[in-house]
C-alpha positions as a printed Julia matrix, in Angstrom:
111×3 Matrix{Float64}:
 43.27  -52.46   14.96
 42.89  -53.99   11.52
 41.91  -52.05    8.4
 38.15  -51.78    7.93
 36.39  -54.19    5.63
 34.94  -52.17    2.76
 31.58  -53.19    1.36
 30.76  -51.37   -1.87
 27.08  -51.44   -2.8
 25.72  -50.13   -6.1
 22.67  -48.06   -5.17
 21.86  -46.94   -8.71
 19.14  -49.58   -9.12
 17.42  -48.89   -5.82
 13.96  -47.38   -6.19
 12.52  -48.32   -2.81
 13.46  -48.81    0.82
 12.82  -52.52    0.37
 15.55  -52.74   -2.3
 17.94  -50.84   -0.02
 17.22  -53.07    2.99
 17.6   -56.25    0.94
 21.01  -55.21   -0.42
 22.33  -53.73    2.84
 21.25  -56.56    5.13
 22.53  -59.16    2.69
 25.93  -57.4     2.52
 26.1   -57.2     6.33
 25.25  -60.87    6.69
 22.22  -60.08    8.81
 20.0   -62.95    9.97
 16.82  -63.55    7.97
 14.65  -62.31   10.82
 16.42  -58.9    10.95
 13.93  -56.04   10.95
 13.78  -53.35    8.29
 14.05  -50.39   10.61
 16.68  -47.88   11.66
 16.46  -49.08   15.26
 17.08  -52.69   14.22
 20.06  -51.59   12.1
 21.59  -49.69   15.01
 21.1   -52.62   17.37
 22.73  -55.07   14.98
 25.71  -52.79   14.3
 26.54  -52.21   17.96
 25.74  -55.72   19.2
 27.73  -57.67   16.61
 24.63  -59.55   15.48
 25.63  -59.63   11.79
 28.24  -61.94   10.24
 30.24  -58.9     9.09
 31.78  -57.21   12.12
 33.58  -53.89   12.68
 35.77  -52.29   11.64
 33.53  -51.72    8.65
 33.1   -49.16    5.87
 30.01  -49.33    3.65
 30.19  -47.31    0.43
 26.96  -46.61   -1.43
 27.88  -45.94   -5.04
 25.46  -43.73   -6.93
 23.11  -43.06   -4.02
 22.5   -39.54   -5.34
 20.82  -41.11   -8.39
 18.09  -42.72   -6.26
 14.63  -41.13   -5.95
 14.65  -38.07   -3.67
 12.64  -39.76   -0.9
 15.09  -42.67   -0.83
 18.09  -40.3    -0.77
 16.55  -38.63    2.29
 16.1   -42.03    3.94
 19.67  -43.06    3.07
 20.85  -39.93    4.86
 19.08  -41.22    7.96
 20.74  -44.63    7.49
 24.11  -42.85    7.33
 23.25  -41.11   10.63
 22.55  -44.52   12.22
 26.0   -45.68   11.11
 27.48  -42.49   12.6
 25.67  -43.07   15.9
 26.87  -46.68   16.0
 30.38  -45.54   15.08
 30.37  -43.13   18.01
 29.6   -46.01   20.38
 32.15  -48.3    18.71
 35.0   -45.81   18.57
 34.55  -44.95   14.9
 34.68  -48.55   13.73
 31.62  -48.38   11.43
 30.92  -45.83    8.72
 28.66  -45.4     5.73
 29.71  -43.12    2.85
 27.99  -41.95   -0.3
 30.35  -42.41   -3.23
 29.77  -40.76   -6.62
 29.16  -42.94   -9.63
 32.41  -43.35  -11.55
 32.38  -41.72  -14.97
 31.83  -44.0   -17.89
 34.9   -44.62  -19.93
 34.77  -43.59  -23.54
 35.96  -45.91  -26.23
 39.23  -44.84  -27.81
 38.88  -42.58  -30.8
 40.74  -43.12  -34.0
 42.54  -40.23  -35.54
 41.89  -39.57  -39.2
 44.89  -39.26  -41.4
């Protein structure tokens, strides 16, 4: 089995389900007619409908910074990935990844 393809999506700008679906379906290479529902997502993951095929890891960077209702929905999306992964032998997964800390500019010492 080959290493999973990792798709890293920046969720920090997502304020609605629509923004999430647009970014996720685009990253998966879903057809334009793909539905915006958890059932449609499950079906496409297990059937190989999307251009991107398992093994697959989707990382959502900064998901915890989304509005609370969207974070709750993203948890359900992660469960759909887990359900699909169970059918596909663990070959699909969605993870929440913390936002990396901002780097500070170097400081100059005073002499």
